Every structure is written in structure tokens, then in C-alpha cells.
Backbone as ProteinMPNN parsed JSONL, in Angstrom:
{"seq_chain_A": "MTVVFGVLYVSPFCALGSALFTVRITHDVILAAILAPLFVASFRIEEKEISGGLTFWTVIHGLTFWLWHAPSLYEGAMNNDALFWLMQASIVATAAAWWAKIVRSPVPAAVTALLATMVAMGALGALLTFAHRAFYAPHWLTTQQWGLSPLEDQQIAGIIMWAPASLVYLMAALAILYRSLGSRAST", "coords_chain_A": {"N_chain_A": [[127.373, -62.336, -46.874], [128.498, -64.741, -47.649], [127.986, -66.371, -45.452], [125.173, -66.543, -45.499], [124.854, -67.792, -47.994], [126.167, -70.203, -47.422], [124.484, -71.281, -45.403], [122.177, -71.606, -46.923], [122.918, -73.434, -48.965], [124.923, -75.268, -48.165], [124.549, -76.186, -45.602], [122.417, -78.45, -43.691], [119.937, -77.348, -44.146], [119.266, -76.87, -46.856], [118.965, -79.483, -47.869], [116.818, -80.285, -46.305], [114.835, -78.852, -47.481], [114.09, -80.47, -49.558], [112.404, -82.25, -48.398], [110.409, -80.791, -47.036], [108.025, -78.466, -48.048], [107.625, -76.094, -46.756], [110.189, -75.415, -45.826], [111.485, -75.155, -48.286], [110.125, -72.95, -49.394], [110.82, -71.006, -47.507], [113.544, -70.967, -47.978], [113.578, -70.012, -50.658], [112.45, -67.493, -50.312], [114.407, -66.311, -48.71], [116.449, -66.245, -50.594], [115.461, -64.252, -52.378], [114.872, -62.046, -50.709], [116.973, -61.634, -48.94], [119.572, -62.773, -49.73], [119.807, -61.767, -52.393], [119.705, -58.834, -52.054], [122.058, -58.607, -50.524], [123.914, -59.492, -52.375], [123.661, -57.448, -54.275], [124.641, -55.275, -52.745], [127.24, -56.196, -52.122], [128.516, -56.433, -54.623], [128.047, -54.018, -55.724], [125.925, -53.597, -57.5], [123.92, -51.78, -57.994], [125.207, -49.623, -59.108], [125.736, -50.314, -61.651], [124.705, -50.328, -65.076], [121.546, -51.347, -65.764], [119.34, -52.604, -67.99], [115.916, -51.69, -68.652], [113.177, -50.568, -66.697], [112.116, -49.807, -63.295], [109.458, -50.685, -62.963], [109.292, -52.675, -64.934], [111.187, -54.566, -63.886], [109.977, -55.121, -61.462], [107.684, -56.481, -62.259], [108.889, -58.631, -63.643], [110.404, -59.872, -61.599], [108.334, -60.605, -59.792], [106.774, -62.296, -61.465], [108.68, -64.287, -61.987], [108.996, -65.464, -59.459], [106.361, -66.383, -58.993], [106.007, -68.113, -61.231], [107.994, -70.141, -60.846], [106.911, -71.331, -58.675], [104.664, -72.48, -59.563], [102.934, -75.502, -59.705], [103.765, -77.513, -61.703], [106.217, -76.528, -62.836], [107.688, -76.24, -60.491], [107.791, -78.907, -59.579], [109.282, -80.0, -61.68], [111.725, -78.655, -61.252], [112.435, -79.722, -58.779], [112.993, -82.279, -59.476], [115.036, -82.277, -61.309], [118.335, -81.482, -61.587], [119.613, -79.453, -63.153], [117.463, -77.798, -63.847], [116.661, -77.087, -61.28], [118.857, -75.511, -60.439], [118.679, -73.509, -62.324], [116.257, -72.375, -61.524], [117.015, -71.396, -58.972], [119.08, -69.574, -59.665], [117.682, -67.79, -61.344], [115.772, -66.701, -59.625], [117.425, -65.337, -57.782], [118.836, -63.638, -59.557], [116.816, -62.052, -60.841], [115.726, -60.878, -58.59], [117.958, -59.5, -57.596], [118.454, -57.642, -59.665], [116.072, -56.232, -59.464], [116.205, -55.236, -56.777], [118.452, -53.59, -57.108], [117.394, -51.687, -58.829], [115.472, -50.641, -57.11], [117.073, -49.344, -55.193], [118.144, -47.262, -56.713], [115.968, -45.761, -57.46], [113.525, -43.066, -57.332], [111.946, -42.103, -54.247], [108.982, -42.367, -54.158], [108.525, -44.201, -56.289], [110.136, -46.408, -55.577], [108.965, -47.198, -53.137], [106.383, -47.841, -54.026], [106.967, -50.015, -55.738], [108.027, -51.823, -53.886], [105.773, -52.233, -52.248], [104.015, -53.309, -54.133], [105.324, -55.697, -54.704], [105.166, -56.855, -52.204], [102.409, -57.308, -52.098], [102.152, -59.146, -54.206], [103.668, -61.323, -53.215], [102.171, -61.811, -50.904], [99.708, -62.517, -52.031], [100.306, -64.928, -53.384], [101.088, -66.399, -51.163], [98.647, -66.428, -49.732], [97.046, -67.863, -51.517], [98.299, -70.388, -51.379], [97.907, -70.931, -48.682], [95.099, -71.064, -48.326], [94.288, -73.042, -50.031], [92.518, -76.007, -50.968], [93.652, -78.395, -51.362], [96.77, -80.2, -51.533], [99.345, -78.985, -53.562], [101.916, -79.716, -54.408], [103.576, -82.254, -55.598], [106.243, -83.335, -55.134], [106.427, -83.29, -52.384], [104.471, -84.863, -51.294], [104.926, -87.357, -50.146], [106.807, -86.928, -48.219], [106.365, -85.388, -45.988], [105.095, -86.524, -43.792], [106.847, -87.783, -41.979], [107.68, -85.66, -40.543], [105.564, -84.969, -39.101], [103.494, -83.698, -40.399], [100.824, -83.193, -42.707], [100.789, -83.199, -46.321], [99.197, -81.015, -47.156], [99.065, -79.422, -44.821], [101.77, -78.726, -44.592], [102.071, -77.214, -46.933], [100.275, -75.142, -46.321], [101.489, -73.931, -44.091], [103.797, -73.036, -45.336], [102.604, -71.201, -47.062], [101.655, -69.319, -45.212], [104.091, -68.398, -44.212], [105.112, -67.152, -46.504], [103.148, -65.27, -46.892], [103.008, -63.682, -44.535], [105.644, -63.213, -42.874], [107.461, -62.973, -45.089], [106.264, -61.037, -46.714], [106.374, -58.985, -44.91], [109.073, -58.226, -44.922], [109.306, -56.718, -47.28], [107.5, -54.672, -46.729], [108.751, -53.497, -44.492], [111.116, -52.594, -45.694], [110.035, -50.678, -47.435], [108.95, -48.89, -45.562], [111.321, -48.115, -44.272], [112.637, -46.74, -46.321], [110.834, -44.634, -46.712], [110.967, -43.437, -44.159], [113.678, -42.63, -44.064], [113.619, -40.782, -46.161], [111.922, -38.849, -45.155], [113.414, -38.006, -42.977], [115.632, -36.876, -44.281], [114.43, -34.745, -45.575], [113.615, -33.204, -43.424], [116.005, -32.317, -42.391], [116.889, -30.536, -44.279]], "CA_chain_A": [[126.802, -63.034, -48.008], [129.029, -66.101, -47.624], [127.273, -67.113, -44.411], [123.825, -66.819, -46.007], [125.014, -68.805, -49.042], [126.483, -71.464, -46.75], [123.272, -71.801, -44.759], [121.219, -71.999, -47.947], [123.33, -74.509, -49.863], [125.882, -76.221, -47.617], [124.003, -76.738, -44.369], [121.286, -79.365, -43.891], [118.741, -76.574, -44.496], [118.942, -77.091, -48.274], [118.458, -80.848, -48.011], [115.51, -80.338, -45.671], [113.901, -78.308, -48.462], [113.602, -81.568, -50.394], [111.351, -82.932, -47.657], [109.332, -79.897, -46.613], [107.763, -77.294, -48.866], [107.81, -74.957, -45.853], [111.613, -75.058, -45.841], [111.821, -74.703, -49.641], [109.613, -71.578, -49.532], [111.683, -70.157, -46.68], [114.79, -70.893, -48.744], [113.392, -69.145, -51.82], [112.242, -66.132, -49.804], [115.734, -65.823, -48.296], [117.154, -65.911, -51.839], [114.969, -62.997, -52.945], [114.778, -60.93, -49.767], [118.211, -61.438, -48.174], [120.778, -63.013, -50.534], [119.867, -60.838, -53.537], [120.186, -57.503, -51.65], [123.468, -58.722, -50.13], [124.633, -59.586, -53.642], [123.673, -56.083, -54.819], [125.546, -54.459, -51.93], [128.615, -56.703, -52.216], [129.079, -56.201, -55.948], [127.641, -52.666, -56.108], [125.123, -53.776, -58.708], [123.114, -50.57, -58.228], [126.009, -48.682, -59.884], [125.829, -50.805, -63.025], [123.549, -50.018, -65.915], [120.668, -52.493, -65.987], [118.267, -52.137, -68.871], [114.574, -51.876, -68.119], [112.866, -49.719, -65.552], [111.697, -50.444, -62.044], [108.191, -51.39, -63.184], [109.649, -53.891, -65.668], [111.831, -55.521, -62.987], [108.998, -55.536, -60.451], [106.864, -57.505, -62.91], [109.731, -59.805, -63.925], [110.714, -60.533, -60.325], [107.106, -61.237, -59.308], [106.444, -63.417, -62.351], [109.664, -65.352, -61.778], [108.653, -66.153, -58.209], [105.097, -67.096, -59.198], [106.169, -69.212, -62.188], [108.747, -71.243, -60.255], [106.09, -71.989, -57.663], [103.581, -73.198, -60.234], [103.238, -76.904, -59.378], [104.508, -78.285, -62.711], [107.603, -76.054, -62.893], [108.318, -76.564, -59.205], [108.087, -80.338, -59.585], [110.404, -80.193, -62.589], [112.953, -78.183, -60.593], [112.793, -80.631, -57.692], [113.384, -83.568, -60.058], [116.092, -82.103, -62.299], [119.34, -80.582, -61.01], [119.833, -78.272, -63.999], [116.289, -76.938, -63.687], [116.724, -76.554, -59.915], [119.834, -74.415, -60.379], [118.103, -72.422, -63.119], [115.287, -71.729, -60.642], [117.74, -70.653, -57.948], [119.784, -68.448, -60.297], [116.738, -66.792, -61.859], [115.182, -65.99, -58.476], [118.426, -64.391, -57.273], [119.176, -62.634, -60.581], [115.739, -61.078, -61.008], [115.609, -60.129, -57.328], [119.094, -58.57, -57.504], [118.197, -56.532, -60.594], [114.972, -55.475, -58.884], [116.72, -54.479, -55.621], [119.328, -52.535, -57.626], [116.506, -50.627, -59.324], [114.86, -50.027, -55.917], [118.075, -48.453, -54.592], [118.363, -46.102, -57.59], [114.706, -45.116, -57.832], [112.967, -42.053, -56.434], [111.216, -42.688, -53.12], [107.634, -42.876, -54.462], [108.597, -45.381, -57.162], [110.695, -47.519, -54.8], [107.948, -47.635, -52.178], [105.318, -48.486, -54.798], [107.458, -51.323, -56.189], [108.113, -52.688, -52.707], [104.418, -52.604, -51.834], [103.473, -54.2, -55.166], [105.947, -57.006, -54.489], [104.568, -57.369, -50.98], [101.079, -57.811, -52.459], [102.348, -60.352, -55.023], [104.073, -62.384, -52.285], [101.034, -62.095, -50.041], [98.675, -63.211, -52.811], [100.749, -66.312, -53.558], [100.991, -67.016, -49.844], [97.228, -66.66, -49.413], [96.607, -68.96, -52.378], [98.825, -71.632, -50.813], [97.327, -71.128, -47.356], [93.675, -71.391, -48.372], [94.005, -74.118, -50.994], [91.824, -77.157, -50.371], [94.449, -79.604, -51.62], [98.21, -79.979, -51.666], [99.705, -78.829, -54.974], [103.31, -80.02, -54.731], [103.812, -83.7, -55.559], [107.501, -83.769, -54.522], [106.335, -83.312, -50.917], [103.332, -85.664, -50.873], [105.348, -88.52, -49.35], [107.961, -86.587, -47.37], [106.007, -84.524, -44.858], [104.57, -87.282, -42.65], [107.888, -88.034, -40.979], [107.825, -84.413, -39.785], [104.316, -84.775, -38.39], [102.622, -82.813, -41.175], [100.265, -83.672, -43.967], [101.255, -82.317, -47.402], [98.413, -79.781, -47.154], [99.521, -78.598, -43.69], [103.087, -78.208, -44.969], [101.819, -76.152, -47.912], [99.614, -74.023, -45.641], [102.504, -73.236, -43.292], [104.617, -72.32, -46.327], [101.828, -70.048, -47.503], [101.661, -68.317, -44.136], [105.442, -67.806, -44.188], [105.216, -66.236, -47.639], [102.135, -64.24, -46.738], [103.27, -62.755, -43.431], [107.032, -62.751, -42.693], [108.097, -62.56, -46.349], [105.679, -59.744, -47.091], [106.846, -58.006, -43.933], [110.385, -57.742, -45.37], [109.092, -55.663, -48.276], [106.864, -53.555, -46.038], [109.772, -52.83, -43.677], [112.002, -51.866, -46.611], [109.298, -49.491, -47.887], [108.885, -47.956, -44.433], [112.668, -47.577, -44.047], [112.885, -45.742, -47.369], [110.004, -43.465, -46.377], [111.522, -42.816, -42.954], [114.913, -41.936, -44.459], [113.305, -39.626, -46.986], [111.369, -37.834, -44.261], [114.542, -37.479, -42.204], [116.469, -36.007, -45.134], [113.667, -33.517, -45.823], [113.585, -32.431, -42.182], [117.318, -31.692, -42.151], [117.203, -29.522, -45.308]], "C_chain_A": [[127.262, -64.494, -48.004], [128.291, -66.961, -46.603], [125.868, -67.487, -44.893], [123.893, -67.902, -47.075], [125.299, -70.172, -48.42], [125.272, -72.089, -46.084], [122.303, -72.327, -45.814], [121.621, -73.257, -48.708], [124.27, -75.554, -49.275], [125.325, -76.895, -46.371], [122.873, -77.727, -44.684], [119.981, -78.657, -44.282], [118.309, -76.829, -45.935], [118.355, -78.481, -48.477], [117.068, -80.984, -47.4], [114.429, -79.76, -46.589], [113.392, -79.354, -49.436], [112.436, -82.288, -49.723], [110.151, -82.032, -47.39], [109.207, -78.684, -47.523], [107.949, -76.019, -48.04], [109.263, -74.478, -45.876], [112.008, -74.542, -47.219], [111.326, -73.277, -49.862], [110.479, -70.62, -48.727], [113.004, -69.919, -47.396], [114.661, -69.895, -49.893], [113.148, -67.687, -51.413], [113.572, -65.526, -49.361], [116.562, -65.451, -49.526], [116.774, -64.512, -52.318], [115.094, -61.813, -51.991], [116.057, -60.669, -48.976], [119.449, -61.612, -49.051], [120.888, -62.02, -51.691], [120.284, -59.427, -53.117], [121.645, -57.519, -51.173], [124.369, -58.791, -51.364], [124.766, -58.204, -54.271], [124.678, -55.224, -54.067], [127.003, -54.894, -52.092], [129.28, -56.361, -53.539], [128.666, -54.859, -56.538], [126.851, -52.672, -57.429], [124.317, -52.51, -59.027], [123.872, -49.528, -59.041], [126.129, -49.09, -61.353], [124.552, -50.465, -63.786], [122.78, -51.31, -66.188], [119.515, -51.989, -66.84], [116.911, -52.469, -68.267], [114.376, -51.018, -66.879], [112.427, -50.517, -64.344], [110.398, -51.225, -62.231], [108.446, -52.712, -63.905], [110.21, -54.944, -64.717], [110.912, -55.972, -61.86], [108.131, -56.657, -61.021], [107.676, -58.778, -63.132], [110.045, -60.578, -62.646], [109.48, -61.263, -59.784], [106.712, -62.452, -60.14], [107.4, -64.591, -62.158], [109.313, -66.158, -60.538], [107.373, -66.972, -58.377], [105.285, -68.299, -60.127], [106.909, -70.402, -61.588], [107.965, -71.958, -59.164], [104.779, -72.512, -58.246], [103.901, -74.69, -60.075], [104.057, -77.667, -60.419], [105.964, -77.836, -62.822], [108.361, -76.384, -61.613], [108.71, -78.043, -59.165], [109.258, -80.644, -60.511], [111.722, -79.786, -61.95], [113.39, -79.108, -59.468], [113.286, -81.979, -58.208], [114.531, -83.473, -61.048], [117.085, -81.067, -61.775], [119.545, -79.311, -61.836], [118.678, -77.288, -63.861], [116.25, -76.315, -62.291], [117.675, -75.36, -59.856], [119.408, -73.232, -61.249], [117.085, -71.648, -62.281], [116.009, -70.847, -59.622], [118.397, -69.402, -58.539], [118.81, -67.381, -60.776], [116.048, -66.034, -60.737], [116.164, -64.949, -57.963], [118.699, -63.282, -58.289], [118.069, -61.598, -60.745], [115.553, -60.252, -59.744], [116.742, -59.119, -57.207], [118.895, -57.381, -58.44], [117.099, -55.631, -60.032], [115.437, -54.635, -57.69], [117.643, -53.351, -56.08], [118.497, -51.372, -58.158], [115.824, -49.905, -58.157], [115.81, -48.979, -55.338], [118.225, -47.166, -55.396], [117.111, -45.29, -57.877], [114.316, -44.012, -56.857], [112.086, -42.737, -55.38], [109.819, -43.186, -53.502], [107.646, -44.151, -55.314], [109.117, -46.596, -56.388], [109.66, -48.077, -53.827], [106.81, -48.357, -52.898], [105.737, -49.876, -55.245], [107.566, -52.303, -55.022], [106.731, -53.15, -52.265], [103.759, -53.527, -52.845], [104.043, -55.612, -55.001], [105.4, -57.655, -53.233], [103.2, -57.974, -51.283], [101.206, -59.108, -53.283], [102.742, -61.544, -54.15], [102.89, -62.799, -51.417], [99.946, -62.861, -50.768], [99.052, -64.674, -53.038], [100.664, -67.055, -52.231], [99.559, -67.338, -49.46], [96.675, -67.814, -50.246], [97.043, -70.309, -51.802], [98.166, -71.951, -49.476], [95.889, -71.624, -47.431], [93.306, -72.445, -49.401], [93.36, -75.298, -50.267], [92.556, -78.474, -50.627], [95.916, -79.217, -51.733], [98.566, -79.979, -53.147], [101.029, -79.495, -55.356], [103.652, -81.491, -54.513], [105.146, -84.098, -54.935], [107.437, -83.879, -52.99], [105.179, -84.173, -50.409], [103.736, -86.826, -49.959], [106.45, -88.188, -48.346], [107.593, -85.817, -46.103], [105.579, -85.297, -43.616], [105.614, -87.545, -41.571], [108.184, -86.798, -40.132], [106.539, -84.059, -39.053], [103.326, -83.863, -39.1], [102.023, -83.557, -42.356], [100.833, -82.765, -45.068], [100.498, -80.989, -47.439], [98.832, -78.859, -46.005], [100.874, -77.964, -43.986], [102.929, -77.042, -45.942], [101.192, -74.932, -47.244], [100.598, -73.241, -44.776], [103.425, -72.44, -44.208], [103.9, -71.071, -46.814], [101.808, -68.942, -46.458], [103.016, -67.631, -44.042], [105.588, -66.792, -45.316], [104.285, -65.041, -47.453], [102.523, -63.225, -45.672], [104.744, -62.345, -43.337], [107.697, -62.271, -43.982], [107.568, -61.212, -46.801], [106.164, -58.638, -46.161], [108.213, -57.428, -44.313], [110.214, -56.568, -46.326], [108.425, -54.434, -47.651], [107.894, -52.785, -45.203], [110.749, -52.046, -44.546], [111.322, -50.59, -47.102], [109.236, -48.454, -46.779], [110.248, -47.334, -44.137], [112.999, -46.496, -45.075], [112.079, -44.478, -47.085], [110.568, -42.707, -45.179], [112.785, -42.018, -43.282], [114.602, -40.693, -45.271], [112.701, -38.514, -46.144], [112.466, -37.186, -43.415], [115.415, -36.548, -43.026], [115.745, -34.718, -45.463], [113.653, -32.614, -44.597], [114.905, -31.707, -41.944], [117.676, -30.637, -43.198], [116.423, -28.259, -45.11]], "O_chain_A": [[126.478, -65.387, -48.328], [128.006, -68.132, -46.854], [125.43, -68.623, -44.713], [123.084, -68.829, -47.07], [124.735, -71.181, -48.845], [125.057, -73.296, -46.191], [121.681, -73.372, -45.624], [120.762, -74.065, -49.06], [124.401, -76.637, -49.845], [125.612, -78.066, -46.123], [122.431, -77.819, -45.83], [119.026, -79.31, -44.703], [117.119, -76.988, -46.206], [117.357, -78.638, -49.18], [116.231, -81.721, -47.922], [113.258, -80.128, -46.491], [112.363, -79.146, -50.08], [111.584, -82.865, -50.398], [109.006, -82.469, -47.506], [110.179, -77.96, -47.739], [108.379, -74.991, -48.563], [109.527, -73.277, -45.937], [112.783, -73.592, -47.32], [112.038, -72.47, -50.46], [110.832, -69.543, -49.209], [113.517, -68.8, -47.416], [115.526, -69.04, -50.082], [113.591, -66.763, -52.096], [113.831, -64.35, -49.615], [117.291, -64.459, -49.508], [117.639, -63.691, -52.624], [115.39, -60.699, -52.421], [116.212, -59.593, -48.399], [120.288, -60.713, -49.12], [121.969, -61.486, -51.937], [121.155, -58.852, -53.769], [122.381, -56.556, -51.391], [125.456, -58.214, -51.382], [125.84, -57.828, -54.741], [125.48, -54.522, -54.683], [127.897, -54.053, -52.187], [130.467, -56.037, -53.578], [128.908, -54.592, -57.715], [127.088, -51.866, -58.328], [124.064, -52.209, -60.193], [123.251, -48.632, -59.612], [126.571, -48.304, -62.19], [123.473, -50.337, -63.207], [123.317, -52.248, -66.777], [118.803, -51.061, -66.457], [116.776, -53.404, -67.478], [115.311, -50.781, -66.115], [112.376, -51.747, -64.373], [110.264, -52.327, -61.699], [107.887, -53.745, -63.536], [109.764, -56.092, -64.733], [111.052, -57.086, -61.356], [107.874, -57.657, -60.35], [107.202, -59.878, -62.844], [109.957, -61.805, -62.623], [109.579, -62.416, -59.364], [106.362, -63.501, -59.601], [106.982, -65.749, -62.164], [109.33, -67.388, -60.563], [107.312, -68.124, -57.949], [104.779, -69.384, -59.842], [106.506, -71.547, -61.792], [108.319, -73.07, -58.773], [103.89, -72.935, -57.508], [105.044, -75.092, -60.293], [104.968, -78.407, -60.045], [106.859, -78.678, -62.895], [109.532, -76.762, -61.652], [109.823, -78.387, -58.767], [110.126, -81.449, -60.175], [112.724, -80.487, -62.087], [114.587, -79.265, -59.226], [113.921, -82.735, -57.473], [114.962, -84.496, -61.581], [116.723, -79.913, -61.545], [119.641, -78.217, -61.279], [118.895, -76.08, -63.77], [115.857, -75.159, -62.132], [117.338, -74.32, -59.289], [119.738, -72.086, -60.946], [117.05, -70.418, -62.318], [115.65, -69.685, -59.436], [118.284, -68.31, -57.982], [119.081, -66.189, -60.632], [115.765, -64.845, -60.88], [115.785, -63.801, -57.732], [118.784, -62.112, -57.918], [118.344, -60.399, -60.784], [115.256, -59.06, -59.817], [116.516, -57.994, -56.762], [119.14, -56.239, -58.052], [117.192, -54.406, -60.118], [115.102, -53.454, -57.599], [117.62, -52.265, -55.501], [118.851, -50.209, -57.961], [115.622, -48.692, -58.213], [115.397, -47.861, -55.032], [118.414, -46.095, -54.819], [117.199, -44.223, -58.485], [114.728, -44.023, -55.697], [111.552, -43.821, -55.614], [109.49, -44.333, -53.198], [106.86, -45.068, -55.077], [108.584, -47.696, -56.536], [109.502, -49.292, -53.712], [106.327, -49.382, -52.417], [104.954, -50.82, -55.147], [107.231, -53.479, -55.163], [106.538, -54.322, -51.943], [103.022, -54.436, -52.463], [103.322, -56.6, -55.144], [105.192, -58.868, -53.196], [102.873, -59.045, -50.773], [100.446, -60.053, -53.071], [102.216, -62.644, -54.321], [102.638, -63.988, -51.22], [99.326, -63.756, -50.194], [98.209, -65.56, -52.899], [100.221, -68.202, -52.181], [99.287, -68.41, -48.92], [95.923, -68.646, -49.738], [96.255, -71.253, -51.744], [97.898, -73.114, -49.176], [95.503, -72.515, -46.675], [92.123, -72.71, -49.616], [93.635, -75.544, -49.093], [92.13, -79.532, -50.164], [96.255, -78.063, -51.993], [98.143, -80.86, -53.897], [101.236, -79.806, -56.529], [103.972, -81.916, -53.403], [105.197, -85.121, -54.254], [108.307, -84.497, -52.377], [104.932, -84.21, -49.203], [102.961, -87.228, -49.092], [106.972, -89.088, -47.688], [108.442, -85.619, -45.234], [105.689, -84.784, -42.502], [105.297, -87.53, -40.382], [108.868, -86.892, -39.113], [106.428, -82.988, -38.457], [102.419, -83.318, -38.47], [102.652, -84.446, -42.929], [101.311, -81.67, -44.771], [101.092, -79.949, -47.723], [98.942, -77.648, -46.195], [101.099, -76.797, -43.666], [103.577, -76.006, -45.791], [101.548, -73.801, -47.573], [100.542, -72.012, -44.735], [103.792, -71.307, -43.898], [104.51, -70.012, -46.961], [101.93, -67.764, -46.791], [103.089, -66.422, -43.82], [106.122, -65.702, -45.113], [104.627, -63.921, -47.831], [102.38, -62.022, -45.889], [105.07, -61.214, -43.695], [108.418, -61.273, -43.972], [108.335, -60.345, -47.221], [106.341, -57.494, -46.58], [108.477, -56.256, -44.048], [110.893, -55.548, -46.199], [108.745, -53.299, -48.002], [107.901, -51.554, -45.211], [111.164, -50.948, -44.174], [111.958, -49.539, -47.179], [109.446, -47.266, -47.027], [110.327, -46.155, -43.79], [113.574, -45.462, -44.735], [112.6, -43.37, -47.209], [110.635, -41.478, -45.19], [112.945, -40.881, -42.839], [115.246, -39.659, -45.095], [112.957, -37.34, -46.408], [112.45, -35.979, -43.171], [115.887, -35.533, -42.516], [116.391, -33.682, -45.62], [113.678, -31.39, -44.725], [114.929, -30.619, -41.367], [118.66, -29.916, -43.032], [116.571, -27.314, -45.885]]}, "name": "protein", "num_of_chains": 1, "seq": "MTVVFGVLYVSPFCALGSALFTVRITHDVILAAILAPLFVASFRIEEKEISGGLTFWTVIHGLTFWLWHAPSLYEGAMNNDALFWLMQASIVATAAAWWAKIVRSPVPAAVTALLATMVAMGALGALLTFAHRAFYAPHWLTTQQWGLSPLEDQQIAGIIMWAPASLVYLMAALAILYRSLGSRAST"}
């Protein structure tokens, strides 16, 4: 967990997220799909009582990700340190609560929540990929030095969210199904 945190916030990766939306999306996906589950495992969050059911946390986690990537909120977070850290903390907190609920849920519910989250990520990614204009003003003047237009940067970010990010949730769902089939076969 320390290594992931260091890469996200201490290495040049975080600063590069100020220039490229692609890096910022990758950063936010790592928060939700890697750092949050590591946080759950490290602090045994799944053993703690978290109010609300899996469906509630699936909706909250998805809404949190979508809202912070709405252009006006995103721009506010990129221009205000307190709002930026609120964005980071809320993405990790809602993802950690959601992953903790996934771990404790029956297989059908966990798989359904993972697939629903995969669809939510994929839908946002598709929206960003197929948009006809760049949405994120903080990156309108920073992408050219990397050889990208703001729209190309946004489209690559959308593809990252649509494919690799969604794949994380699909693989988790398949792993849960595989484990459940293995445990049924041995009984």
C-alpha cells in the first residue's frame, strides 16, 4: 500500500496528472481499483460494521466517480487544493467501503455489484471516448507539449477507463465466481 501511495502522490506521476487528463484518470482508477482494496486488506475494513448494503455502496461509489469527473467539479478540484484532496479522499473512501461490502457479500451479489460497477466505468469511459469536444478546461493548454490535443487526451483517458479499468472489475467478478465453483466442487 505504501508503494502505491508513493507512486500516486510522491512520484512525478501525480504532477503529470496536472498536465494530462489521461494520467489523472489512470490515477483515479488506481485509487478505486488498487489503493482502496489494499486499504481494506491492510486495515481489515471488511471486519468492521459499515452501514448501508452493497447496493447502496455500489451506487454511492459509482456516483462519486461520475460526479468528480463532471467537468465543473473536476475543474474545481484541479484549481483548489482542499477540493482536490476531498475528491481523492472520497474516491478512496467510497471505493474502500464498496470493496469491503464486496468481500462480505454472497457470491451472486458481489458479482452483480462488480459487473454493475464495470458498466458504470465503461459508460463514463465511452462518453469520454466518443465526445466531439474536450470537456476538461484544466487540460486545454497542457496537452500539446505531450503531442496530444485536449480531445485526444480525453479520448485516451476514456479508453483507459472503458477497457483496462473495467477489466479490473470483470476479473474480480470472475475470480469470485471461480473460487465459489472451486469451493462447491470440494464439498
